[in-house]
C-alpha positions in Angstrom: 146.1 136.6 125.8 145.8 137.5 129.4 144.1 140.8 130.2 143.2 140.3 133.8 143.3 143.5 135.8 143.5 145.7 132.8 141.4 148.9 132.8 138.3 149.4 130.6 137.7 152.3 128.3 134.9 154.8 129.0 134.5 155.3 125.3 132.5 152.2 124.4 128.9 152.9 123.4 126.3 150.2 123.3 123.8 150.7 120.4 122.7 147.0 120.2 119.3 147.7 121.6 118.6 150.5 119.1 120.2 149.0 116.0 118.0 148.5 113.0 118.1 147.7 109.3 118.0 150.6 106.8 119.2 150.7 103.2 121.7 153.5 103.0 125.3 153.3 101.9 128.2 153.7 104.3 131.5 155.4 103.5 134.1 154.1 105.9 137.2 152.0 106.1 136.6 148.4 107.3 138.7 145.3 107.8 136.0 143.0 106.5 134.8 145.1 103.5 136.8 143.4 100.8 136.0 140.0 102.3 132.3 140.6 102.1 132.5 142.0 98.5 134.0 138.6 97.4 132.1 136.2 99.6 129.1 138.1 100.9 126.5 136.1 99.1 128.1 132.9 100.3 128.6 133.6 104.0 126.2 136.5 104.8 123.6 136.5 102.0 124.3 140.1 101.2 124.3 141.5 97.6 128.0 141.9 96.7 127.1 144.9 94.5 126.2 146.8 97.6 129.6 146.2 99.2 131.5 146.8 95.9 130.0 150.2 96.0 131.5 150.7 99.5 135.0 149.7 98.3 134.9 152.2 95.4 134.1 155.0 97.8 130.4 155.2 96.9 128.5 158.4 97.7 127.3 159.1 101.1 123.8 160.2 101.9 123.7 160.4 105.6 125.3 162.6 108.2 123.3 161.0 111.0 124.8 161.9 114.4 125.3 159.1 116.9 122.6 158.7 119.5 123.6 160.8 122.5 121.6 158.5 124.8 123.8 155.5 124.3 125.3 154.1 127.4 128.1 151.8 128.4 127.6 148.0 127.9 126.0 146.2 130.7 128.1 144.6 133.5 128.7 140.9 132.9 129.0 141.1 129.1 132.3 139.3 128.7 132.8 140.2 125.0 132.1 143.9 125.6 134.4 143.8 128.6 137.2 142.4 126.5 136.6 145.0 123.7 136.6 147.8 126.3 139.9 146.6 127.7 141.5 146.4 124.3 140.2 149.9 123.4 141.6 151.3 126.7 145.0 149.8 125.9 145.0 151.5 122.5 144.2 154.8 124.1 147.1 154.5 126.5 149.6 153.5 123.8 148.7 156.1 121.3 148.4 158.8 123.9 152.1 158.1 124.8 153.2 157.8 121.1 151.6 161.1 120.2 153.0 162.8 123.3 156.5 161.7 122.3 155.9 163.4 118.9 154.6 166.6 120.6 151.0 165.9 119.5 147.8 165.3 121.4 145.9 162.1 120.9 142.1 162.2 120.8 140.4 159.0 121.9 137.9 157.5 119.4 134.6 156.1 120.4 133.8 152.4 119.8 130.1 151.7 119.1 128.8 148.2 119.5 125.8 147.6 117.2 123.8 144.7 115.8 122.9 144.2 112.2 122.7 147.8 111.0 123.2 151.3 112.5 123.2 154.9 111.2 126.6 156.6 111.4 128.0 160.0 110.3 129.3 158.1 107.2 126.0 156.5 106.3 124.3 153.3 107.3 126.7 150.8 108.8 126.1 147.2 108.0 127.4 144.4 110.2 127.9 142.3 107.2 130.7 144.7 106.0 132.7 143.9 109.1 134.2 146.3 111.6 134.9 149.7 110.2 136.1 153.2 111.1 134.2 156.4 110.2 136.5 159.4 110.0 133.5 161.8 110.0 132.5 161.0 113.6 135.8 159.4 114.7 134.1 156.2 115.8 134.9 152.5 115.3 131.8 150.4 114.7 131.7 146.7 115.6 129.1 144.0 115.6 130.4 141.4 118.0 129.0 138.7 115.7 132.0 139.4 113.4 134.2 137.6 115.9 132.2 134.5 115.3 132.6 134.8 111.6 136.3 135.5 112.0 136.6 132.2 113.8 134.1 129.9 112.0 134.1 131.2 108.4 137.6 132.7 108.1 139.4 130.2 110.3 141.0 132.8 112.6 140.0 132.1 116.2 141.4 133.5 119.4 141.2 136.7 121.4 144.3 138.2 120.0 142.9 137.8 116.5 140.0 139.9 117.8 142.3 142.4 119.4 144.2 142.7 116.1 140.9 143.7 114.4 140.3 146.4 116.9 143.9 147.5 116.7 143.6 147.8 112.9 140.5 150.0 113.0 142.1 152.2 115.7 145.0 152.4 113.3 142.7 154.1 110.8 141.9 156.6 113.6 145.6 157.3 114.1 145.9 157.9 110.3 142.9 160.3 110.5 144.5 162.3 113.3 147.8 162.5 111.4 146.0 163.7 108.2 146.9 160.6 106.2 143.3 159.7 105.4 142.5 163.2 104.0 145.7 163.2 101.9 145.0 159.7 100.5 141.4 160.6 99.8 142.5 163.6 97.7 145.1 161.5 95.8 142.6 158.7 95.2 140.1 161.2 93.7 142.6 162.1 91.0 143.9 158.6 90.4 142.8 155.9 88.0 140.9 152.9 89.4 144.1 150.9 89.6 145.9 153.8 91.2 143.2 154.3 93.7 143.2 150.7 94.7 147.0 150.8 95.1 146.7 153.7 97.5 144.0 151.8 99.5 146.4 148.9 99.8 149.1 151.1 101.3 146.5 152.6 103.7 145.3 149.2 104.9 148.8 147.8 105.3 149.8 150.8 107.3 146.8 150.2 109.6 148.0 146.6 110.0 151.5 147.9 110.9 150.0 150.3 113.5 148.1 147.4 115.0 151.5 145.7 115.5 153.0 148.8 117.1 150.1 148.9 119.5 150.5 145.1 120.4 154.1 145.4 121.3 154.0 148.7 123.2 150.8 147.7 125.0 152.5 144.6 126.5 155.6 146.5 127.4 153.8 149.4 129.0 150.7 147.8 130.6 152.0 144.4 131.7 149.5 142.1 130.1 151.0 139.2 128.2 150.5 137.0 125.2 150.1 133.3 125.5 151.6 130.7 123.1 150.0 130.9 119.7 148.6 134.5 120.2 150.8 136.2 117.6 150.2 133.3 115.3 146.4 133.8 115.6 146.7 137.4 114.7 149.0 136.6 111.8 146.5 134.0 110.7 143.7 136.5 110.8 145.8 138.9 108.7 146.6 136.1 106.2 143.0 134.9 105.9 141.8 138.4 104.7 144.5 139.0 102.2 143.0 140.0 98.8 144.8 137.2 97.0 143.6 134.5 99.4 140.0 135.7 99.3 140.0 135.9 95.5 141.7 132.5 95.0 139.2 131.0 97.5 136.1 132.4 95.9 137.0 133.0 92.3 139.8 130.7 91.6 141.8 133.6 90.0 143.8 136.4 91.5 143.6 140.0 90.0 146.3 142.2 91.6 144.9 145.4 90.0 141.7 145.0 92.0 143.4 144.6 95.4 142.4 147.1 98.1 143.8 145.6 101.2 147.0 143.8 100.2 148.1 140.2 99.8 148.2 137.8 102.7 152.0 138.0 102.8 151.9 141.8 102.8 149.4 142.0 105.6 151.3 139.5 107.7 154.6 141.3 106.9 153.5 144.7 107.8 151.8 143.6 111.0 155.0 141.8 112.0 157.0 144.9 111.1 154.9 146.9 113.5 155.3 144.3 116.2 159.1 144.2 115.7 159.8 147.9 115.4 157.1 149.2 117.9 157.6 152.6 116.2 155.1 154.6 114.1 158.0 155.6 111.9 158.4 152.0 110.8 154.9 152.0 109.3 155.4 154.3 106.4 153.9 152.2 103.6 153.9 155.2 101.3 157.6 155.7 101.4 158.6 152.3 99.9 158.3 151.0 96.4 158.2 147.4 97.5 155.4 146.4 99.9 
């Protein structure tokens, strides 16, 4: 993808110098969480039981406020520059979308950290992948995840990285619309299988919202995709489908345990967002067939 000349966001905070390892659980929504639960020991050397606790919505013990002394990433950091450009493009798109609906969009912060960092949702671990914390309205990202996305999950390319950010910002959109709170209440009263099914719909909607961002951002901001970019994002979505990860690591697929959706579902809903470019086209909760 070609992002030359695109503005950067002022909402990127660099915590990499102050990151540190602490054992506290995190309660957030992350693109890589299910992947780690299944293959954490293999790729990252992390105890899968820790991550399984995250997926089931384990208790939170921390309401640590983000460090107010955090600053913008240093000049010359190419990856941080790219992330900042993508975040700015999401701000522009969702500000316009919310305005069209008579709403006001509130920009999230994006925190770059390394290894581990305290959040308002508990201790964030890089091994869990990028995640969104609704309690402080921040997206947390260890840039090392992009290397894992390329080398371990076979999804290289800048647009695959942009899709990841778009997905997490999609959770912020859900938060502002009250969807996260509603789903949390419904999950608390549901069976384990029912709770997982709601999580799937939540994640697929975030995939769709990432697709809405991708199309509208190109149309409104003038950057362009290069050949293979859409395929790289679709490949990233397919690589982290629950069925693909379970088949790869366990040799068996257990649909009742899905929390993010199948590869086909993730690809389908991302493409639906790309094709419709409308938030109304992303209502995963209004359809029986995903």
